[in-house]
C-alpha positions in Angstrom: 4.8 -19.1 4.4 5.0 -22.8 3.8 8.0 -24.6 5.0 10.2 -26.0 2.4 11.2 -29.9 2.1 13.9 -31.3 4.2 14.3 -34.7 3.2 16.1 -34.0 0.1 19.8 -34.6 0.5 21.5 -32.8 -2.4 19.4 -29.6 -0.9 20.7 -30.0 2.4 24.4 -30.4 0.8 24.2 -27.6 -1.0 23.5 -25.7 2.0 26.2 -27.3 4.1 28.6 -26.3 1.2 26.6 -22.5 1.6 27.5 -22.3 5.1 31.5 -22.8 5.4 31.0 -20.6 1.8 30.0 -17.7 4.2 32.1 -18.8 7.1 35.1 -17.8 4.9 33.6 -14.9 3.7 33.5 -13.6 7.5 36.8 -14.4 7.9 38.0 -12.6 4.5 35.4 -9.5 5.3 36.9 -9.5 9.0 40.9 -9.2 8.0 40.0 -7.1 5.2 38.3 -4.6 6.9 41.0 -4.5 9.8 43.6 -3.8 7.5 41.4 -1.2 5.4 41.0 0.3 8.7 44.1 0.4 9.9 45.3 1.9 6.5 42.2 4.9 6.9 43.5 5.7 10.2 47.1 6.2 9.3 45.7 8.5 6.0 43.1 10.7 8.2 45.6 10.8 10.9 48.4 12.4 8.7 46.4 14.8 6.6 45.1 15.9 10.4 41.2 15.2 9.3 40.8 12.2 11.8 37.1 14.4 13.2 37.8 12.6 16.7 40.2 12.3 19.0 42.6 9.4 18.2 42.0 7.1 20.9 38.2 7.3 20.2 38.9 6.9 16.6 41.1 3.6 17.3 37.8 2.1 19.7 35.1 2.7 17.6 36.3 2.5 13.9 38.6 -0.5 14.5 39.1 -2.1 18.0 35.1 -2.6 18.3 34.6 -3.4 15.1 37.1 -5.9 14.7 36.5 -7.2 17.8 32.7 -8.2 16.6 33.6 -9.0 13.4 36.0 -12.0 15.0 34.0 -12.9 17.9 30.7 -13.4 14.6 33.4 -15.9 12.6 34.1 -17.7 15.6 30.8 -18.4 16.5 30.1 -19.1 12.8 33.0 -21.5 12.4 31.7 -23.4 16.1 28.4 -24.0 15.0 29.2 -25.0 11.8 31.2 -28.0 12.9 29.0 -28.6 15.6 27.3 -31.9 15.6 24.3 -31.1 18.1 23.4 -28.2 15.6 20.4 -28.7 13.3 20.8 -27.7 9.9 18.1 -24.8 10.4 20.1 -23.2 13.5 23.6 -23.0 11.7 21.7 -21.7 8.7 20.1 -18.8 11.1 23.6 -18.3 12.7 25.3 -17.7 9.0 22.6 -15.2 8.1 23.1 -13.6 11.1 26.6 -13.4 11.4 26.5 -12.0 7.9 23.6 -9.3 8.2 25.3 -8.4 11.4 28.6 -7.7 9.9 27.6 -5.9 7.0 25.6 -3.3 9.6 28.8 -3.2 11.5 30.7 -1.9 8.1 27.3 0.8 7.3 27.3 1.9 10.9 31.5 2.5 11.5 31.0 4.5 8.1 28.0 6.2 8.5 29.3 8.6 6.3 29.4 6.8 3.7 25.7 6.6 2.9 25.7 3.9 0.2 26.9 1.3 2.5 23.6 1.9 4.6 22.0 -0.6 2.4 24.7 -3.0 2.5 22.7 -5.3 4.6 20.1 -5.8 2.0 22.4 -7.6 0.0 22.6 -10.4 2.7 18.4 -10.2 3.0 18.5 -11.0 -0.6 21.5 -13.8 -0.6 20.0 -15.5 2.8 16.7 -16.4 0.8 18.6 -19.2 -0.3 17.9 -20.9 2.8 14.3 -20.7 2.5 13.8 -20.0 5.6 10.8 -17.3 6.6 12.1 -16.6 10.1 15.2 -15.5 8.9 13.9 -13.4 6.3 11.7 -11.6 8.9 14.6 -11.1 11.1 16.6 -9.8 8.9 14.4 -7.2 7.2 13.5 -6.1 10.9 17.5 -5.7 11.5 18.1 -3.6 8.4 15.5 -1.3 8.9 16.9 -0.7 12.5 20.3 -0.6 11.1 19.3 2.0 8.5 17.8 4.7 11.1 20.7 4.3 13.6 23.4 5.0 11.0 21.5 8.1 9.7 21.0 9.2 13.4 24.7 8.5 13.8 25.3 10.8 10.5 23.1 13.4 11.5 25.1 13.7 15.0 28.0 13.8 12.7 26.7 16.0 10.5 24.6 18.4 12.0 24.8 21.3 9.4 23.5 18.1 6.8 20.1 17.1 8.5 17.7 17.9 5.9 19.8 15.8 3.8 20.5 13.2 5.6 16.7 12.8 6.8 15.9 12.6 2.9 18.5 9.6 2.7 16.6 7.8 5.4 13.3 7.9 4.2 14.7 6.9 0.7 16.7 4.0 2.0 14.2 2.7 4.6 11.8 2.7 1.1 14.5 0.6 -0.8 14.4 -1.8 2.9 10.5 -2.1 2.3 10.9 -2.7 -1.6 13.9 -4.8 -1.9 12.6 -6.5 1.4 9.1 -6.9 -0.5 10.7 -8.9 -3.5 13.0 -10.7 -1.5 9.8 -12.3 0.0 8.1 -13.0 -3.2 11.2 -14.5 -4.5 11.4 -17.1 -1.4 8.0 -17.7 -1.7 8.5 -18.4 -5.7 11.0 -20.3 -4.7 9.6 -22.3 -1.8 6.7 -23.5 -3.8 8.8 -24.8 -6.3 10.9 -26.7 -3.7 7.5 -28.1 -2.4 6.7 -29.3 -6.2 9.8 -30.5 -6.7 9.8 -32.4 -3.5 6.7 -34.1 -4.5 8.0 -35.0 -7.9 11.0 -36.8 -6.5 8.3 -38.7 -3.7 6.5 -40.0 -6.9 9.4 -40.3 -9.1 9.4 -44.5 -8.9 5.5 -44.4 -8.6 5.5 -42.2 -12.3 7.9 -44.7 -13.9 5.9 -47.6 -13.3 2.4 -45.8 -14.7 1.2 -45.2 -10.9 1.5 -41.5 -11.2 -0.4 -39.8 -14.6 -3.5 -41.1 -15.8 -2.0 -42.0 -19.7 -4.7 -40.1 -21.6 -5.2 -36.6 -19.7 -1.7 -36.7 -18.4 -3.6 -35.4 -14.9 -3.0 -37.6 -11.7 -3.7 -41.1 -11.4 -7.1 -42.6 -9.6 -4.3 -44.4 -7.2 -2.5 -41.6 -6.6 -4.9 -38.8 -6.6 -6.8 -41.6 -4.1 -3.4 -41.7 -2.0 -3.2 -38.1 -1.6 -6.7 -37.0 -1.5 -6.3 -39.5 1.7 -3.3 -37.8 3.7 -5.2 -34.1 3.0 -8.8 -34.9 4.1 -7.3 -37.0 7.0 -5.8 -33.8 8.5 -8.7 -31.2 7.7 -9.5 -29.0 10.7 -11.1 -25.8 11.3 -7.8 -24.2 10.8 -6.9 -25.9 7.8 -9.8 -26.7 5.8 -9.8 -28.4 2.0 -12.4 -27.9 -0.7 -13.3 -30.8 -3.1 -14.5 -30.8 -6.4 -15.9 -33.2 -8.7 -16.4 -32.3 -12.7 -17.3 -33.9 -15.6 -17.9 -33.6 -19.2 -21.7 -33.2 -20.3 -23.0 -35.6 -22.3 -19.5 -37.5 -22.5 -21.1 -41.0 -23.7 -23.5 -39.4 -26.7 -20.1 -38.1 -27.9 -18.3 -42.1 -27.5 -21.4 -43.2 -29.1 -22.0 -41.3 -31.6 -18.4 -40.1 -32.6 -16.2 -42.9 -31.6 -13.9 -43.8 -28.5 -11.1 -42.3 -30.5 -12.8 -38.9 -30.6 -14.2 -39.3 -27.4 -10.1 -39.6 -26.3 -9.6 -36.0 -28.2 -12.2 -34.7 -25.6 -10.7 -36.0 -23.0 -6.9 -34.9 -23.6 -8.1 -31.3 -24.1 -9.6 -31.4 -20.9 -6.4 -33.3 -19.5 -4.5 -29.9 -20.8 -6.8 -27.9 -19.7 -7.1 -29.2 -16.1 -2.6 -29.5 -15.7 -2.5 -25.8 -16.2 -3.7 -25.8 -12.5 -1.8 -28.2 -11.2 0.5 -26.6 -8.4 1.2 -27.6 -4.7 -2.0 -26.5 -2.7 -4.3 -28.2 -5.9 -4.3 -31.9 -6.5 -6.1 -33.2 -10.1 -6.9 -37.0 -10.8 -8.8 -38.5 -13.4 -11.3 -40.6 -11.1 -12.7 -42.9 -13.9 -14.2 -42.5 -17.6 -14.8 -38.2 -18.0 -14.7 -38.0 -14.0 -12.2 -35.6 -12.3 -11.5 -34.9 -9.0 -10.0 -31.7 -7.6 -8.6 -31.3 -4.3 -7.8 -27.7 -2.9 -5.5 -28.2 -0.3 -5.3 -24.0 0.3 -7.7 -21.2 -0.4 -11.4 -20.0 0.0 -14.5 -21.3 -0.8 -15.1 -18.5 -3.3 -11.2 -18.8 -4.3 -11.7 -22.7 -5.5 -15.5 -21.6 -6.7 -13.7 -19.0 -9.3 -11.0 -21.8 -10.3 -13.8 -23.9 -11.2 -15.6 -21.7 -13.4 -12.2 -20.4 -15.0 -11.7 -24.6 -15.8 -15.1 -24.9 -16.6 -15.0 -21.6 -19.5 -11.5 -22.6 -20.4 -12.5 -25.8 -21.4 -16.0 -24.8 -23.5 -13.9 -22.8 -25.7 -11.9 -25.7 -27.0 -12.7 -26.7 -30.8 -12.8 -30.0 -32.3 -13.0 -31.2 -35.7 -16.0 -33.4 -35.1 -18.5 -31.0 -34.5 -18.8 -27.3 -34.2 -20.9 -27.7 -31.0 -19.0 -26.5 -27.9 -18.7 -29.2 -25.7 -18.9 -28.8 -21.7 -18.6 -29.4 -18.4 -20.3 -29.4 -15.3 -19.2 -29.7 -11.4 -19.8 -29.9 -7.6 -18.3 -28.3 -5.0 -17.8 -28.9 -1.1 -15.8 -27.1 1.4 -14.9 -29.4 4.3 -13.5 -27.9 8.0 -13.4 -31.5 9.5 -11.7 -34.6 9.2 -13.4 -37.1 6.3 -12.4 -39.8 4.0 -12.3 -39.9 0.1 -15.6 -41.4 -0.2 -17.3 -39.7 2.7 -16.4 -36.5 0.7 -16.8 -37.5 -2.8 -20.8 -38.7 -1.6 -21.4 -35.0 -0.6 -20.0 -33.4 -3.7 -21.4 -35.8 -6.2 -25.0 -34.3 -4.7 -23.9 -30.8 -5.8 -22.6 -32.3 -8.9 -26.0 -34.3 -9.6 -28.3 -30.5 -9.3 -25.4 -28.7 -11.7 -26.7 -31.4 -14.1 -29.9 -30.9 -13.4 -29.9 -27.3 -13.7 -28.6 -27.2 -17.5 -25.8 -28.5 -17.1 -22.0 -26.4 -18.2 -22.5 -24.8 -14.6 -20.6 -25.6 -10.8 -22.9 -26.4 -8.3 -21.6 -26.0 -4.4 -23.3 -28.1 -1.6 -26.4 -26.5 -0.2 -26.9 -24.0 -3.1 -30.3 -24.0 -4.8 -31.2 -25.5 -8.3 -33.0 -22.6 -9.1 -30.2 -19.8 -8.8 
């Protein structure tokens, strides 16, 4: 999972506020649970339905849960005010404290089956911290808590074993499903944060016309070059990079025969298509004239080429007032797993582009691919 941006002070401030709210909630739940447990003990004692000796009930249903909850609150409070602990450490302590507290409640009242899923609420809530480690550990602990609560329930109610096992299976399936949804939600939010971080980092540049190309709306050559050089400088076997160059077939003829305003219409149409493919892993910029460069920071070679063909087909479907013939693009693509600079990468990619032009245009060719295909 991608790591979140950590440079946004507003995000860090929100997380700090959430941690302190969690701390207050832990204190409230600790006190509320103690009062509730004492009240239940008195009630069950009066109706002679404790189900175990009074001393055992007090120890396992009141003192131990209260002691654990109080300890969790103290640790959380101390960590939140520590000047040596990082934000990541504080987020993890708060998250695990909340999960363990809900787990204690579920185990102390395992006879009340709906409480088994209480830890899952913490799994979902704690995705606000955008930490894959937190999510992974919480899912595992939730699975164990549900299983242990079910085992305790079987020992308490041996005559309901079949029903309890069914409840365990259903609840564990809920753990898996909710955890998967929490994971997807986390991935989506993290991607949104990365995009936001990139946009914030380039906000001043955008205002100066630095980031966006005025005609097509994709990244400008200057911004594209800057970002591409950063990506290619860290390219290696574990983090390969795909680079593509595309340009419009017979664009000079369109400009000469129809006028530059019609050429701009075509460029805008291509820009609209390309914008929908820009994300946190894909940078697309206008390199000059009708030439565009695409840098794929992630994905496989086949996935990158598939995206290029999607762009090619979508653009070919565009309609224009000045011609009934489709306007097409050709492209070249190369896959790099060693450190490169942009000029070196483009030299290889442009060879592939030249092959696609010689092979009839309206196609994407990769480096090393035969023109006879």
